[in-house]
N, C-alpha and C positions, 0 to 999 in steps of 0.2 A: 415450349411455346406458351406465352401468356395469352389467354383468350381476350378478345376486345371487351370493353365494358358494356353492360346492358342495363336498361331501365327495368326495374321490377314492375312498375306500372306506367301507363301513359299518364300525362298530367290530367287533373280534373279540377273543376271550378268550385270555389267555396266563397261564402259570405260576400256577395256583391253589395256595393253601396251606390250612391248616386254617381260617383266618378271613379270607382275602383272595383277590383275583384281580386281574390286570392287564387293563386295557382299552386297546386299541391301535387307532388309525385314522390315515389319511393325508389330507393336503390339498396343493394346489399353491400355497398362500400361507402365509407364516410366522404371520401373525395376531397379535392382541394377547393373547388368552386362549383356552384350550381346556380343557374340563372335562367330567366325567361327572356326570350328575345321576341319583340313584338313591333307592330306598326306596318303600314302598307309597304314600306321599304326595309322592314326589319332593322331599323336604325335606332331603336330604343331597347334598353334592357333593364332588368331588375334582378338584383342579387338575392338569392334565397337564404333564408335562415334554416339551418339544419339541426334537427334533434333526433335522438335515438329512441325508438320504442322500448319501453322498459319491461314489458311483461310478456312479449310474444315468444312462444316456444313451439317445438314440435315434440311429438310423443308417439307411443305405440299406435295410436289411432290415426296418425297423419297419413295422408296419401300424397307424398311429395318426393320429387326426384326418383330415386330407385326403390323407394318403399311402396310396394303395391299390395301388401297384406300386413296385418297387425304385427308389429315388433320386428320386421325384417331388418331395419336399420336402427330405429330408436326403441330402446327397451324401457325408457322412462322419460319424463319431460326434460328437454334439453333447450337451453336458451338459444334463440336465433337472432343474429345481428341484422337489424333492418333500420335504415335511416330515412327520415321524412324531411322533405324539402318544401318550403313554402315561401313564395315570393308574392309581394303585393304589386299589382299593376295599377298605376294611378294615372290621373289626367285623362280619363275616358269621357267621351261624350255620350250622354244617354241615347239609347236606341241605335247606336252605331257599332257594328261588329268589327273587330280588329283581328287580323291574323296573328298567330303566335306559335312558337315552339319552345321547348325547353332543352337545355344543354347541361349535362353533368360531366365534369372533368375529374377523372380518377387521380389518385396520388402520383401515378407514374406519368401524368400528363396526357394520357389518352382520353378522348372524349366520345360521348355518345349523344346524338340528337334525337328528339322525338319527331314524329310527323308534324305537319302544320295543321293547326286547328284554329277555331275562332273563339273569341271571348267578347264579353260586353259587360257593362255595369248593369245595375238593377234597372229593369224597364220602368218607364214613366207611366203614371196612370193614363188610361185610355189606350194603351198598347195592347192589341190582341195577342194573346199568348196561347201556346199549346203546352200543357203540363201533363207529364206522365204520372199516373197514380199507381203505385206498386207496393208490394210488401212480400215478406216471407220467401225470400229466394233460397237461402239455406242449402245451397249446392244441390238442389233438387233436380230431377231429370229433365223437366221441360223448360227450365229457366232460360237456357241459352236460346232455344227456339223462340220463346216468348219475346225476348229483347231484340232478336234479329227481326222479327215480324213488326215490332214497333217502328223500327227505322224504315223498313220496306213499305209500311202502310201509311205512315204520317210524315216521314222525313225527319228533319231535325226538330227536336222538341226544345222548348225554352227553359224548362225546369223539371226537376224530378222531386216528387214528394214520396218518401219511403216510410211506410207505417210500421217499421220495426221488423226484427228477425232477419237481419242481413245475412248472418252466417249461423252456424250451430254452436260452436265453442269459441268465444271471442278471443281467447289467448292463443289459439292455434293459428299460427301465422299463415300457413298454406291455405286455410279456408278463405282468407282475404285475397291472397296474392297468386298462388300458383299450384293449387291442387292438381295432381297429375291426371285426374280424370277429365280435366278441361272445363270445369264449371265453377271455379272460385268466383267470389263476388266481383272484384274489379275487372278481370277478363270479360265477364259477361256484359258488364255495363260499358265496356270499352271496345267491344267488337274483336276481342282477342281470345275468345273462348274456343274450345275445340271439343265439343261434347257430341258423341256419336250415339244415335238411337236407331232402332230397327223399325222399318215401316211395316204396315200390314202385309205387304208383299214380300217381306223378308229382306228388303234392300236396306243396307246401312246408309244412314244420312247423318252428316256432321253439321251441327249448328254452331255458329260463332258468336252469338250475341250481337250487340249493336254498338256503334260508336256514338255514345249518348253523353256521358258526363264530361268528356273532353270539351264539349261545347255548351254545356248547360249546368248550372249549379244544382246540387242535390241538397235537399233538406230532409234529414232522417229523424226518426224518433226512436227511443229505446224500447225494444221488445224484450221478452224474457230471455232470448238468446244473446242479448248484448251484456248480460250480467254474469260475472264469474262468482263462484263461491269462495270459501276460505282458501287463502293463498298458501301453496306448497305444503298442504297438510295430507294430500293424497298422492298415490303413485301414478296416476294418469290424469290427463286434462279433462277427460269425461267425468271422472269421479270428482275432480276439483270443481267443475262446473255445477255438479249436483249438490255440492256441500255448502249450501247457503243456510244461514241461521239469522233470525231477527237481530237487529242492532242491540236491543236491550238484553237479549240472551248472551250475546257476545260480551257485553260489558260486565254482566254478572260472572261469566266464566273467566274472562281474561283481564278485566279492568278496561279503562278508557284508552290505554296505550294500544296503538295499531288496531283500532276498532274496525277500520275498513278491511284490513287484511284478514281479520278474524270473523267477518260476517258475510259481506258480499261487496262487489265493486264493479264499476264501469270504466276502469282506467284505460284499457286498450281502446274502447270506443271513443273516449274523450281525447285520447292522444292522436287518433287517426283523423278526426273531423274538426274543422274550424267552423263554429256555429255562433249565432247570436247568443248572448249570455244574459242571465238575470241575476240579480243580487242574491236571491234566496235559492235559486236552483242551478246556477252556473249554466252549463251546456245541456243539462238534463231536461229542462223545460224552458220554452222561450216563445217569442212572437216575432214575426217579420212581415214587412210589407213588400209585396212582389207584384208590380203592376197595379191592377185594380183589386188585388186580393190582400186581405189581412189573414195570414196563416198563424194559428195558435197551436203550438205543439206541446203536448202534455206527456208526463212520465207516468203512464197508467199501465202497469203490467205487474204480474205476480209470478211466483215460482210454479212451474208446472210439475205436478206429481201424479203418479199413476193411480187410477181409481180402484184397482182391485183390492179386495180385503184379505186375500190369502197371499199377498206378495211378501217376499222377504226384503224388498226394497222399502225405502222411506215412502210412505203412501200419502195420498190426498186425505184419507180419512183415518188412517191408523199409523202407529209406529210398529215396526217389526218386533216380534217377541224377543229376539236375540239381543235387542238393545234397550229393553224396557227400563233397566236399572242403570243406564248410561246416558243421561240427558245430553252429554256432549256430542253424541252421535245421532241424536234425533234430527228429523227433517223439519219439524214444526209446521207441517202441512203446506198449503199453498200460500206462503207468506207474501205479503204485499211489500214491494221494495220502497216505494215512496208514497207517503200518505196523500190522499186527495179528498178526504172527508172535510166537512165544514169545520173551519177553525184551524186547519193545517196550513203550513206555509204555502204549499202549492195552491190550495183553494183560495187563500187570501190574495195571492199574486194574480190568480185567474180572475177573481172578482174585480180587482183594480184594472187589469188589462181590458176587460170587457167594457169598462167605463172610459177608456182612453180615447182621445180624439182619433188616433190612428185606426182603432177598431171601429169606432162609431161612424167615421166618415168613409170607410172602405165600401166599395160597391159590392164586393163579395166577402163574406165572413165565413171562414172555414176553420174547423178544429180537427186536429189529427192526433190520435194516440193509438196504442197497439191493441189493447183488450177490447173485445166487442161489447157494446151495450145491447145490441140486437143482432141475432144471428140464428141460422139453422145449424151451425156447426157445433161440435162437441165442446170446444174450449171455453164456452160461456158458463159452463157448469164447473163448480158450484158458484154461488153468489160471490161477487167481488167484495169481500170483506175480510177483515183479519180473522184467522181461524180461532174458533172458540175451543180451547183445549179442555178435555174432560179426562181426568185421571182417576182410575179405579184402583183401590188397594184392598188387600185381604186383611184379615184380623190382626196379622202381625206387622202390618205396615208395608209389606212388599207390594210393588206395583203389579197389578194384574193386566191392565190395559191402558193405552193412551189413545184416545179418539179425538177427532176434530169435527166440529160442525160449523156451518156457514149460514147464519140466519138470513133468509131472503130479504127481510125488511131492513136489513143493515147494509144492503148493497150500496157502496159508496158512489158508484157511477150513476145508478138509477135514482137513488135517494137525494144525492147532493149535487153532482156535477151536471147532469142533464137539465134539471130545473133552472140552473144558472144559465146554461146555453140557450134554453128555450126563451127565457126572459130577455136575453140579449139579442134575440132574433138571429142566431146563427143559422146559416142556410144549409150547410153541409157538415156532417160529422163523418170522417173517413178513418178507417181502422183495418186491422188484419187479424192474424192469429189462428183462424180456423181453417185456412187453406181451401176456401171456396169463394164463389161469387154469389152474393145476394144483396138485396137492398130493401129498405123500408122507408116509410114516410109517417111521421107522427101526426097527431090530430091538428097541430099548429102549422103543419107544412114543412117541418124540418126534415131534411133528407139524411138518411144513414146509408153509407155505401161500404161494403166489404168486398174488395176485389183482390183477394189473396190466393186465388187458384192459378198461381203462376208456375210453380214447379211440380206440385203434386197435390193430392187431396186425400183427406181421411173420411170423406163422406158427409152427408147431410141428414139431419134428423127429420125425415119427411116420409110419408107413406108407411111402408113396412119397416123401415130402418130406424131403430130407436137408439137413443144415447145409452152409454154404459153407466148406469147409476145403481148403486147398491140398493137392494130391496129393504124397505123399512127405514131408510134414511130420509130426512126431511125433504131432500131433493126429489125423492121418488114420486111425489104427487104432482109435480108441475113441470118437469124438465124432459120427459121422455121424447116428446115430439114438438116440433115448431120452435118458436121464439119464446124462451122462458119469461121474457119481460113484456109479452102481450101484444106485439105488433104482428100484423099479417104481412108476409113477404110480397113484394111487388112482382108480378109476371113481367118478364122482359117485353119491351114495347114493340120490338121490330121482328125478331126471329128467335123466339125461345126454343130451346131443346124440348123434345117431347118424351114423356115417360112411356113405359110399356103399355099403358092404357090409352096412348094416343093423346093424352092431355098435356098442355104446356107446363113445363117445370119452372118454378120460381127461383131456381138456383142453377149453378154449374159446379159440380163436384166430380172432377174427372181426372184420371191419370193419363189420359190421352189428349184431351182438349185443354188448351191453356188460354188464359184470359188476361187482357190488359185493358186499362181505361185511360181516356184522354179528356182533360178538362180544357175546353176552348173558351178562354175568357172574353173573346170578342163577342160571343153569342150567349155566354152563360151555359153552354151545353156540355154535358158530360156523356160521352159515348163509350160503350164497352164493346170490345171485339173478342172473337174467339177464333182459334186456329187448331185444327186437328194435326198434332205432331206426327201421328202415325200415317198421315196422308200428305206427304211433303209437297205434292203438286196441287193440293186443294187451295181454295181461296180463303183469305181472312174474311170473316163474316162480322159485320156490325150487327149485334143482336139486341142492344138496348140503348136508349137515349132518353135523357130528361134534362130539364132546364132549371137552374137556380137563379135567384135574383129577381128583379122586377121585370 
């Protein structure tokens, strides 16, 4: 008996324009025809263009189908066949929502339909919108609960801004589509999750996520977990993910041929999403007008490496002794994937974008990227700059050590990008990476929001809890506690959590309490909410609110 066809994902919305929007979905069969059916009477349709994802695989670390432990089914990376379908729905009237569903017809003529959802073109200026601000899902434990509470609390949102780290290993297909623990990316954002947690009372509670992106376009940016390392050089996808080297190193080692395969790439991310594109950056950095907002999305992220000095892994500050004489295996520190310093292509593009009529005339001016300019989290350390490599050799010329330093005065975000944003009167800088909630305000009144305590947290450098920084390294004198770049965190304005001393905390860094934030463009208000996943019957609490704009 041949099983009936199934969709791998529900449809989701991409790249709205004044009179159109793209509808995207995935299957595990190529099919004969795929289409969107839409209209009040479902009397219109649009045929989808089908492409095949080129890099997605499963491996020892996948949790998919019958594999529930490492290597049960897959002993090495194995290609997985997944097809992407995209149809453009045109002739839309601004601010008018239209019902739609998708149909995929398999080669044997059997078909499968999605549920009915609604779509719309890009909203007109003056339209009040609710935008979900989120990041760092990464299959973490609280994510499904977080997204479920978004829908239960605010209903349908009009857009999603995702500040990077959608998954963990971008070429591992199941992390996007169908991890068997029930918390892959698309199921969570489409209300098809199935993640079970245990409450404080020992009762098991299953969270499903929320039906969000079927009805609202998502604009993501690249985080460090959207970047894969050298292609097919390692025996697992985890190792391949960690095997990044700078482009110039790859060119010296391998020549210009296959430079992307031999350094790092964002191929799967770019194949999955349809986004605005720029001449210099393609899909990796872009700008879009959405209602009253001009959203500028930057590619600001670097390779995360472990801070310990005695590690046998490629480190943030050192190379392991076992590889000192084999530069091909070095990690090259926390290398930056795309330059953003003054004079770089991205900086020049940003400078022009901030002068554009679209930006200048927007009521709200928002910039989103992954790496934090201000945070109490750990991942702001060291400074965001290209690693300064220091090689020590003995008298015979053998390498004794390879170390990396990151001069604080060369931090590209603080030195180059932020002054540009301040001068352009950006009102909000939104980012993630450190898995917590905290916010800051600069002396000019520019707001900084990190609302990435979605799935789990690694703590905040506050009170007695200090960052892990090696003694006698340059970072040791300024980064142990607080924001290394000098701003004081803002205490939540409505209902802050209290510390053990009874004083209000300026952050949420919890593995039980999850946080989401909503931007209401009708009032310019950004509200943050928290929910205790270990108390499933508890209420969602609005704990902070602030206003941007005039």
